[in-house]
Backbone atoms as SQL, in Angstrom:
CREATE TABLE atoms (id INTEGER PRIMARY KEY, chain TEXT, resi INTEGER, resn TEXT, atom TEXT, x REAL, y REAL, z REAL);
INSERT INTO atoms VALUES
  (1, 'A', 1, 'GLU', 'N', 100.797, 47.947, 203.646),
  (2, 'A', 1, 'GLU', 'CA', 100.677, 47.146, 202.703),
  (3, 'A', 1, 'GLU', 'C', 101.249, 47.066, 201.614),
  (4, 'A', 2, 'ALA', 'N', 102.469, 46.010, 200.599),
  (5, 'A', 2, 'ALA', 'CA', 103.206, 46.612, 199.782),
  (6, 'A', 2, 'ALA', 'C', 102.677, 46.605, 198.527),
  (7, 'A', 3, 'ALA', 'N', 102.703, 47.453, 197.850),
  (8, 'A', 3, 'ALA', 'CA', 102.521, 47.784, 196.295),
  (9, 'A', 3, 'ALA', 'C', 102.416, 45.799, 195.799),
  (10, 'A', 4, 'PRO', 'N', 101.782, 45.703, 194.475),
  (11, 'A', 4, 'PRO', 'CA', 102.228, 44.487, 193.879),
  (12, 'A', 4, 'PRO', 'C', 103.368, 44.445, 192.817),
  (13, 'A', 5, 'LEU', 'N', 104.248, 44.317, 192.685),
  (14, 'A', 5, 'LEU', 'CA', 105.632, 44.342, 191.549),
  (15, 'A', 5, 'LEU', 'C', 104.977, 44.553, 190.520),
  (16, 'A', 6, 'ALA', 'N', 104.209, 43.734, 189.581),
  (17, 'A', 6, 'ALA', 'CA', 104.337, 44.035, 188.254),
  (18, 'A', 6, 'ALA', 'C', 103.873, 45.216, 188.221),
  (19, 'A', 7, 'PRO', 'N', 102.971, 45.747, 188.446),
  (20, 'A', 7, 'PRO', 'CA', 102.643, 47.721, 187.988),
  (21, 'A', 7, 'PRO', 'C', 103.364, 48.385, 188.172),
  (22, 'A', 8, 'CYS', 'N', 104.176, 48.277, 189.360),
  (23, 'A', 8, 'CYS', 'CA', 105.672, 48.923, 189.192),
  (24, 'A', 8, 'CYS', 'C', 106.658, 48.737, 188.169),
  (25, 'A', 9, 'ILE', 'N', 106.735, 47.751, 188.115),
  (26, 'A', 9, 'ILE', 'CA', 107.650, 47.089, 187.256),
  (27, 'A', 9, 'ILE', 'C', 107.204, 47.731, 185.860),
  (28, 'A', 10, 'LYS', 'N', 105.954, 47.345, 185.160),
  (29, 'A', 10, 'LYS', 'CA', 106.094, 47.826, 184.152),
  (30, 'A', 10, 'LYS', 'C', 105.650, 49.685, 184.096),
  (31, 'A', 11, 'LEU', 'N', 105.797, 50.290, 185.410),
  (32, 'A', 11, 'LEU', 'CA', 105.894, 51.719, 185.493),
  (33, 'A', 11, 'LEU', 'C', 107.405, 52.050, 184.938),
  (34, 'A', 12, 'VAL', 'N', 108.430, 50.979, 185.550),
  (35, 'A', 12, 'VAL', 'CA', 109.589, 51.198, 185.349),
  (36, 'A', 12, 'VAL', 'C', 110.413, 51.340, 183.747),
  (37, 'A', 13, 'LEU', 'N', 108.886, 50.442, 183.743),
  (38, 'A', 13, 'LEU', 'CA', 110.009, 49.809, 181.809),
  (39, 'A', 13, 'LEU', 'C', 109.526, 51.109, 181.178),
  (40, 'A', 14, 'GLU', 'N', 108.410, 51.321, 181.193),
  (41, 'A', 14, 'GLU', 'CA', 107.857, 52.129, 180.591),
  (42, 'A', 14, 'GLU', 'C', 108.377, 53.953, 180.463),
  (43, 'A', 15, 'ALA', 'N', 108.317, 54.345, 181.404),
  (44, 'A', 15, 'ALA', 'CA', 109.831, 55.830, 181.883),
  (45, 'A', 15, 'ALA', 'C', 110.803, 55.064, 180.806),
  (46, 'A', 16, 'LYS', 'N', 111.425, 53.585, 181.145),
  (47, 'A', 16, 'LYS', 'CA', 112.492, 53.295, 180.151),
  (48, 'A', 16, 'LYS', 'C', 113.132, 53.978, 179.430),
  (49, 'A', 17, 'ARG', 'N', 111.679, 53.285, 178.286),
  (50, 'A', 17, 'ARG', 'CA', 111.343, 53.036, 177.409),
  (51, 'A', 17, 'ARG', 'C', 111.499, 54.064, 176.472),
  (52, 'A', 18, 'GLU', 'N', 110.136, 55.263, 177.178),
  (53, 'A', 18, 'GLU', 'CA', 110.022, 56.519, 177.259),
  (54, 'A', 18, 'GLU', 'C', 111.141, 57.648, 177.078),
  (55, 'A', 19, 'GLN', 'N', 112.399, 57.092, 177.963),
  (56, 'A', 19, 'GLN', 'CA', 113.528, 58.133, 177.712),
  (57, 'A', 19, 'GLN', 'C', 114.431, 57.988, 176.681),
  (58, 'A', 20, 'ARG', 'N', 114.435, 56.305, 176.364),
  (59, 'A', 20, 'ARG', 'CA', 115.206, 55.721, 175.068),
  (60, 'A', 20, 'ARG', 'C', 114.446, 56.500, 174.159),
  (61, 'A', 21, 'GLN', 'N', 112.952, 57.158, 173.964),
  (62, 'A', 21, 'GLN', 'CA', 112.837, 57.788, 172.797),
  (63, 'A', 21, 'GLN', 'C', 113.364, 58.732, 172.394),
  (64, 'A', 22, 'ARG', 'N', 113.108, 59.614, 173.819),
  (65, 'A', 22, 'ARG', 'CA', 113.497, 60.825, 174.140),
  (66, 'A', 22, 'ARG', 'C', 115.066, 60.794, 173.979),
  (67, 'A', 23, 'GLU', 'N', 115.809, 60.314, 173.903),
  (68, 'A', 23, 'GLU', 'CA', 117.032, 60.190, 173.621),
  (69, 'A', 23, 'GLU', 'C', 117.596, 59.878, 172.274),
  (70, 'A', 24, 'GLN', 'N', 116.401, 59.291, 171.447),
  (71, 'A', 24, 'GLN', 'CA', 117.074, 58.651, 169.996),
  (72, 'A', 24, 'GLN', 'C', 116.096, 59.580, 169.244),
  (73, 'A', 25, 'ALA', 'N', 114.889, 60.658, 169.478),
  (74, 'A', 25, 'ALA', 'CA', 114.144, 61.415, 168.739),
  (75, 'A', 25, 'ALA', 'C', 115.225, 62.460, 168.729),
  (76, 'A', 26, 'GLU', 'N', 116.511, 62.601, 169.810),
  (77, 'A', 26, 'GLU', 'CA', 117.616, 64.149, 169.933),
  (78, 'A', 26, 'GLU', 'C', 118.015, 63.817, 169.184),
  (79, 'A', 27, 'LYS', 'N', 118.658, 62.310, 169.426),
  (80, 'A', 27, 'LYS', 'CA', 119.583, 61.649, 168.516),
  (81, 'A', 27, 'LYS', 'C', 119.832, 62.183, 166.196),
  (82, 'A', 28, 'ASP', 'N', 118.272, 61.391, 166.621),
  (83, 'A', 28, 'ASP', 'CA', 117.880, 61.690, 164.917),
  (84, 'A', 28, 'ASP', 'C', 117.389, 63.279, 164.941),
  (85, 'A', 29, 'ALA', 'N', 117.252, 64.502, 165.410),
  (86, 'A', 29, 'ALA', 'CA', 117.346, 66.113, 165.401),
  (87, 'A', 29, 'ALA', 'C', 118.564, 66.454, 165.552),
  (88, 'A', 30, 'ASP', 'N', 119.714, 66.193, 165.869),
  (89, 'A', 30, 'ASP', 'CA', 121.273, 66.020, 165.706),
  (90, 'A', 30, 'ASP', 'C', 121.281, 65.841, 164.028),
  (91, 'A', 31, 'GLU', 'N', 121.037, 63.974, 163.928),
  (92, 'A', 31, 'GLU', 'CA', 121.706, 64.193, 162.896),
  (93, 'A', 31, 'GLU', 'C', 120.878, 64.848, 161.306),
  (94, 'A', 32, 'ARG', 'N', 119.934, 65.273, 161.582),
  (95, 'A', 32, 'ARG', 'CA', 119.261, 65.999, 160.303),
  (96, 'A', 32, 'ARG', 'C', 119.417, 67.031, 160.294),
  (97, 'A', 33, 'SER', 'N', 119.829, 68.057, 161.651),
  (98, 'A', 33, 'SER', 'CA', 120.974, 69.358, 161.875),
  (99, 'A', 33, 'SER', 'C', 122.355, 68.819, 161.537),
  (100, 'A', 34, 'ARG', 'N', 122.702, 68.406, 161.335),
  (101, 'A', 34, 'ARG', 'CA', 123.659, 68.126, 160.541),
  (102, 'A', 34, 'ARG', 'C', 123.638, 67.931, 159.710),
  (103, 'A', 35, 'ILE', 'N', 123.254, 66.857, 158.902),
  (104, 'A', 35, 'ILE', 'CA', 123.119, 66.241, 157.180),
  (105, 'A', 35, 'ILE', 'C', 122.687, 67.853, 156.329),
  (106, 'A', 36, 'GLU', 'N', 120.993, 68.954, 157.012),
  (107, 'A', 36, 'GLU', 'CA', 120.929, 69.803, 156.832),
  (108, 'A', 36, 'GLU', 'C', 122.431, 71.136, 156.616),
  (109, 'A', 37, 'LYS', 'N', 123.314, 71.091, 157.393),
  (110, 'A', 37, 'LYS', 'CA', 124.428, 71.707, 157.593),
  (111, 'A', 37, 'LYS', 'C', 125.147, 71.380, 156.053),
  (112, 'A', 38, 'ALA', 'N', 125.819, 70.324, 156.487),
  (113, 'A', 38, 'ALA', 'CA', 126.573, 69.948, 155.090),
  (114, 'A', 38, 'ALA', 'C', 125.593, 70.070, 153.707),
  (115, 'A', 39, 'GLU', 'N', 124.784, 69.700, 154.147),
  (116, 'A', 39, 'GLU', 'CA', 124.040, 69.962, 152.306),
  (117, 'A', 39, 'GLU', 'C', 123.924, 71.313, 151.967),
  (118, 'A', 40, 'LYS', 'N', 124.153, 72.025, 152.535),
  (119, 'A', 40, 'LYS', 'CA', 124.097, 73.874, 152.542),
  (120, 'A', 40, 'LYS', 'C', 125.737, 74.607, 152.374),
  (121, 'A', 41, 'ARG', 'N', 126.178, 73.966, 152.861),
  (122, 'A', 41, 'ARG', 'CA', 127.545, 74.121, 152.388),
  (123, 'A', 41, 'ARG', 'C', 127.780, 73.714, 151.110),
  (124, 'A', 42, 'ILE', 'N', 127.330, 72.107, 151.309),
  (125, 'A', 42, 'ILE', 'CA', 127.622, 71.652, 149.822),
  (126, 'A', 42, 'ILE', 'C', 127.225, 72.445, 148.227),
  (127, 'A', 43, 'GLU', 'N', 126.195, 73.215, 148.889),
  (128, 'A', 43, 'GLU', 'CA', 125.440, 74.438, 147.710),
  (129, 'A', 43, 'GLU', 'C', 125.614, 75.413, 147.302),
  (130, 'A', 44, 'GLU', 'N', 126.459, 75.816, 148.436),
  (131, 'A', 44, 'GLU', 'CA', 127.662, 77.526, 148.545),
  (132, 'A', 44, 'GLU', 'C', 127.976, 76.565, 147.342),
  (133, 'A', 45, 'ASN', 'N', 129.064, 75.617, 147.876),
  (134, 'A', 45, 'ASN', 'CA', 130.570, 75.814, 147.092),
  (135, 'A', 45, 'ASN', 'C', 129.969, 75.460, 146.107),
  (136, 'A', 46, 'LYS', 'N', 129.522, 74.682, 145.553),
  (137, 'A', 46, 'LYS', 'CA', 128.628, 74.851, 144.280),
  (138, 'A', 46, 'LYS', 'C', 128.167, 76.360, 143.434),
  (139, 'A', 47, 'HIS', 'N', 127.674, 76.902, 144.356),
  (140, 'A', 47, 'HIS', 'CA', 127.232, 78.546, 143.614),
  (141, 'A', 47, 'HIS', 'C', 128.634, 79.122, 143.770),
  (142, 'A', 48, 'ALA', 'N', 129.253, 78.584, 144.545),
  (143, 'A', 48, 'ALA', 'CA', 130.907, 79.430, 144.396),
  (144, 'A', 48, 'ALA', 'C', 132.466, 79.422, 143.246),
  (145, 'A', 49, 'VAL', 'N', 131.481, 77.850, 143.452),
  (146, 'A', 49, 'VAL', 'CA', 132.218, 77.511, 141.780),
  (147, 'A', 49, 'VAL', 'C', 132.113, 77.841, 140.758),
  (148, 'A', 50, 'ARG', 'N', 130.860, 78.148, 140.739),
  (149, 'A', 50, 'ARG', 'CA', 130.110, 78.376, 139.457),
  (150, 'A', 50, 'ARG', 'C', 129.912, 79.556, 139.093),
  (151, 'A', 51, 'LYS', 'N', 131.162, 80.720, 140.379),
  (152, 'A', 51, 'LYS', 'CA', 130.319, 81.185, 140.579),
  (153, 'A', 51, 'LYS', 'C', 132.296, 81.932, 139.588),
  (154, 'A', 52, 'LEU', 'N', 133.254, 81.008, 140.927),
  (155, 'A', 52, 'LEU', 'CA', 135.039, 81.144, 140.031),
  (156, 'A', 52, 'LEU', 'C', 134.373, 81.082, 138.303),
  (157, 'A', 53, 'LYS', 'N', 134.231, 80.074, 137.842),
  (158, 'A', 53, 'LYS', 'CA', 134.137, 79.115, 136.445),
  (159, 'A', 53, 'LYS', 'C', 133.894, 80.883, 135.762),
  (160, 'A', 54, 'LYS', 'N', 132.737, 81.503, 135.912),
  (161, 'A', 54, 'LYS', 'CA', 131.685, 82.646, 135.269),
  (162, 'A', 54, 'LYS', 'C', 133.164, 84.071, 135.347),
  (163, 'A', 55, 'VAL', 'N', 133.647, 83.527, 136.570),
  (164, 'A', 55, 'VAL', 'CA', 134.499, 84.955, 136.659),
  (165, 'A', 55, 'VAL', 'C', 135.917, 84.576, 135.302),
  (166, 'A', 56, 'THR', 'N', 136.643, 83.416, 135.903),
  (167, 'A', 56, 'THR', 'CA', 137.525, 82.929, 134.967),
  (168, 'A', 56, 'THR', 'C', 137.369, 83.128, 133.697),
  (169, 'A', 57, 'LEU', 'N', 136.009, 82.456, 133.193),
  (170, 'A', 57, 'LEU', 'CA', 135.641, 83.083, 131.713),
  (171, 'A', 57, 'LEU', 'C', 136.297, 84.260, 131.496),
  (172, 'A', 58, 'LEU', 'N', 135.820, 85.071, 131.828),
  (173, 'A', 58, 'LEU', 'CA', 135.729, 86.473, 131.591),
  (174, 'A', 58, 'LEU', 'C', 136.945, 87.292, 131.291),
  (175, 'A', 59, 'VAL', 'N', 138.006, 86.922, 132.261),
  (176, 'A', 59, 'VAL', 'CA', 139.644, 87.112, 132.723),
  (177, 'A', 59, 'VAL', 'C', 140.020, 86.591, 131.162),
  (178, 'A', 60, 'PRO', 'N', 140.924, 87.307, 130.609),
  (179, 'A', 60, 'PRO', 'CA', 141.080, 87.357, 129.321),
  (180, 'A', 60, 'PRO', 'C', 142.184, 86.867, 129.666),
  (181, 'A', 61, 'GLU', 'N', 143.354, 86.160, 128.756),
  (182, 'A', 61, 'GLU', 'CA', 144.434, 85.454, 129.400),
  (183, 'A', 61, 'GLU', 'C', 145.757, 86.332, 128.936),
  (184, 'A', 62, 'ALA', 'N', 145.941, 86.344, 129.654),
  (185, 'A', 62, 'ALA', 'CA', 147.875, 86.874, 129.063),
  (186, 'A', 62, 'ALA', 'C', 148.607, 86.661, 128.205),
  (187, 'A', 63, 'GLN', 'N', 149.165, 88.067, 127.712),
  (188, 'A', 63, 'GLN', 'CA', 149.652, 87.984, 125.611),
  (189, 'A', 63, 'GLN', 'C', 150.803, 87.794, 126.747),
  (190, 'A', 64, 'ASP', 'N', 151.453, 86.883, 125.905),
  (191, 'A', 64, 'ASP', 'CA', 153.671, 87.170, 126.156),
  (192, 'A', 64, 'ASP', 'C', 153.809, 87.520, 125.243);
């Protein structure tokens, strides 16, 4: 005997919804990772600029 369609449809829709949620969670995690890497690079660049400014101030100017 054939199974009623409503429960089957419900299961299919639920499986698709769960799949979309997993895919969205993965996309969100990837985006967070990219943002964190970008923020880390920004901080490293800020540190490098501060260090460069400090070194530049310590170097005496060449006298003509």
